[in-house]
N, C-alpha and C positions, 0 to 999 in steps of 0.2 A: 731744561728747556728743549722742546721738540724742534729739531732743525728741519727746515723745508729745503733740503738740498739732495741732489742725486749723487749720493756717495754710498760706499759699502761700509767697511769698518773704518772708523775715524783714524785709527793708527796706520791704515794702508793708503791714505790719501796721496801723500807725496809719491810713493812708489808707483801707484796706479796712474796718476796724472802724467808722470814722466814716461811711462810705458805708452800711454795713449798718445801723447804728443809726438813721440819719436816714431810711432807707427803711422800717424797721420801725415807726417812730413819726412818719410823715410828717404826720399830722394835728396834731402838737404841735410838731415841730422841723424845722429845715432846716439844710443845710450851706452855709456861705459861705466862699469863698476857701480851700477845702480843710481848714482846721483851726479854723474858728470855727463853733460850733453856736449858733443863735439860735432864737427862737420862730417857729413857722410863721405865727402871727398876732401881729404886734408889739403891744407895749403902747402906750397913748396917749402922744403926744409931750409932753404936759404933766405927765407923772409922772417921778419919779426912776428911773433905770435901775440895775440891779444886775448886775455882771459879776464873774467870777472866772477863774482860770487854773490850770493844772496839767498834769502829764504824763499820757499814756495808760498803760494797763495797770492802772488802779485801778477799772475799771468795776463798777457804774454811775456812780461819781463820775468827773468832776463833771458830765458831759454829761447824765446821767439826771435832773438837777434843774433843767433849763431848762424854763420854762413859767410859766403864770399863778400868781402868788403866790410865786414863787421867783426864779430867774435869768432875765435877759434874754439873756445870752450866756455861754458857757464857751469859753475859748481853750485849745486842746489842744496840748501838746508831744509829742515822740516818747516812746517807752516809758520810763517812770520819769524823764523829763526835762522841765523847765519849758519852755514855749514862749519863743521869743526876744522881746525887747522890741519889735521892729518889728511882729510879729504882734499883740501885746497892744495896741500903739498903734493898729493898724488897727481892732481891735474897738472901742476907745474912740471912734474917729472915727465909727463907725457910729451912735453915740448922742450925738453932739455937739449935736444940736438939742433934746435933753431938758434940763430945767432943771438937772440935775446927774446925776452918775454915782457910784455907790459901787463901789469896786474892792476885793473881798475877796481877801486874800493869806494863804496858809498859811505858817507860819514854817518854811520850808526854804530853804536857801541860794540855790538857783537861782530859786525862785519869788520870793523877796524881791528878789534882784538885778534880775531882769528886770521884775518888777512895779514896782519903784521907778524904774527907767530909763524905762519906758513912762509912768509917772505924771508924771515930771518933764518929759518931752517933750510930753505932752498939756497940762500946765499952761502951758508956753511957747507953745503954740498957742492958748491962750485957752479950752481945754475945762475946764469946771467939774467936776473930778473930785476925790473925796476917797477915802481908803483906810482899811481896817480890817484889822488883823492878828489872825489866830487862832493862839494858842499855848497851848492848854489841856492839853497833856501834863504830868502831874505827876511823871513818872518822875525827872526831875533833882532833885526835892525841892520842897517847898511854898514854900520861900523862894528858890528859884532865880530869877535875873533872867529877864525875858521872852525875851531873845535866846538863852537856853539851853533854852527850852521849845518843843517841836515842835508844829506844827499838825497835828492828826489828824482823826478823823471828826467832831469837834464843829463843823467848818466848815459841815456840812450843816444841823443844827438852827439855827445862827446865820443861815444864808442864808434859812431859812424865816421867821424873825422879821423880818429886814431886808426880805425880799421882800414880806411882808405889809404892812409899814409903807409901802413904796413903792407897792404896789398900791392902798392906801387913799388915796393922793394926799398923803401927808405930805411936807413939805419936807425938804431934805437934812439939816438939823440934827436934825429929829425922827427921821428914819430912823437916823442915826448914833447918836443918844442911846439909842434903844431897843435897837439892835444891840449897842452897847458895854455897856449894862447887862446884857444876856444874856451877853455875852462874859466878863464878870467873875464870873458865877455858874455857870459850867460847868467841868467837868473830865473828862479822859479818861485811862485807863490801859490799856495793851495787854499781852497775853501771847502768847508764841510757843513752839510746840513744834518746828516745822519751818519754815525760811524758804523764800521763793519762789525760783524760777529766773527768770532774765531770758529772756523768750520769743524774743529775737532771737539769743541765744547758747546757751541751755540751761544756763548756769552758775548755780550756787547763789549767791545774794547773800551769804550767810554760812552757817555750819553749826553745828548743835547735836548732841551725841550723842543716840542714840535714846531714852535714858531720862531726858533732861533737858528743862527748859523754862526760859524767862526772863520774868519780869514786868518790864515797862518797856521792852520792845524798841520800836524806832521803826517807822515806816510800811513801810520796806523790809527790816526785819530787822536794822537796825543796833542796836548795843548802847546802853548808857546807863542801864540799869535796875538791878535788884538783883543782877544776875549770874546765871549758870546755876545751877539747882537741880534736884533730883529732881522728877519730875512729880508734882503733887498731884492729889487727886480734884477733881471738879467743884465740890463743896461747899466744899472747903478753898480752892480757887483763888478762887471767888466771894467768900468771906468776907474773905480777905486784900485783895482789890481793892476791894470796895465800902466797906470800913471806911476805907481810905485816901481814897477819893473823898468820903465823908461828911465827913471831917475837912477836906479841901481846900476844900469850898464851905460849910463851917460849917452843915451841915444839922441842923435841930432838930425836935423834936416839933411837929406842927401845920403844918409847911411843906408846900408843894405842889411836886412835882418830877416829872421824867421820867427814865426809865431805858431805855437802848438797849444791846443787845448787837449789835455790828457784826461779822459774820463776816469773816475775812481772805481767804477763798477756798476753803479745803479743810476748814473746820470745818462739820460738818453742822448742820442746823436742830435735829436731835435733841439734839446737844450744847449748842447755844445755849439751847434751852428749859430744859435741866437747870440750866445756870449761872444763867439768868434767875430760875428758881424760887427758888434759894437767896438770891440778892441781894434779890429782892422780899420774901422772908420777913424778912430782917434789917431792911430799910427799914420794913416794916409794923410790926415789933415796936418800932421807934423812934417810931412814930406819924406817919410821913410819908405824905401822900396822893399816890399815884402816878397820873399822868394821861398819856394818849396815849403809852404805852410801845411799844417795838418790838424785834423780833428779826429779823435778816436781814442781807443783804449790802448795805451802802451805799457803803463805800469799801474796796476789796479790794486784795490784792497777789498776783494770780495764784493759785497753789495753796498759799500759805502756810497752815500749820495754826496757828490761834490765833484770837484775837478782841480787839476793843477794847470796854471797858466805859465807857459815857458816862453821866454824871449831871449834871443841871442843876436849879437851883432857880428857881422862878417868883415874881414878884410879879403883881398883877392885870394890869398892862399887858403884860408879856412873855407871860403865859399866854394872853391874848386874841389876841395875834398868832400864837403858836405853834399854836393850835387853829383858826385861821381857815381858810377854804376855799382850797385850791390845787389845781392840776392840772398834773402833770409826768409823764414816763414812769415814774419810780420813787418818786414821793411824791405821793399824792392824799389830800385830806381833804375 
């Protein structure tokens, strides 16, 4: 299959995109050892560091959120593939002089396997590292065990909360406590009309008929949701999804929350705003106060057509961390 993408050699995609990214944002980030993106100006060594890992091909995630108030480093794997444990361990060693490290792992098999291996090796070396798993996808069901729930775009707002706590100088227990509190109050649901192609092969990850969509698709277009159905309107889709998310986090009148529509790559801002409008209407009618909402691409899957809807409930502590100042290439407050 001929790919209509502006690339050079397929095997050089990850290397070249990371070089280009760090050149474009050199005031904020730099590249270390080919696949570790770190802050251009490091955080003070007396503060907890926050690190994550994930495959390339999902830009701006996760490299776009390295910077003050969020990540200290993002370890990058090849396209749609987790980085190996040795590379993650290498990143952890860069921050061994900090009082502690928080390792954020998205619940995907490769990320979990390599993240856990690196974590175990780091602990044996005496590095003070703790981990937190994001698994906020509600497609498998509200009562599904954590191991069946995927980590989707909710990792980014969680990194914002954890990163702020670390930036403020909180100790490791305090950083983990506020991050886990937020982790338990967030939920994501994805919908797909057309899945992505793999940019190194041009092959579709999976396929849906032209007149079908699926609510509950995974990050790469894998199934596990409601099954294929006829394409709904923007309002119908938004209503189905936001009502499930409201139930998932037990949102009630008077609660404070944030709503994010995260485009998958091929869904235009026009479409995202129309979907956001309906979801906002439903939440406002419920009496929910929405704060610091967003539409745009945070965690993508190349040219997949669809979006992720993210909803999180705040208490005063998580709200203050979420709205605090930060400065990264793709998230600034």
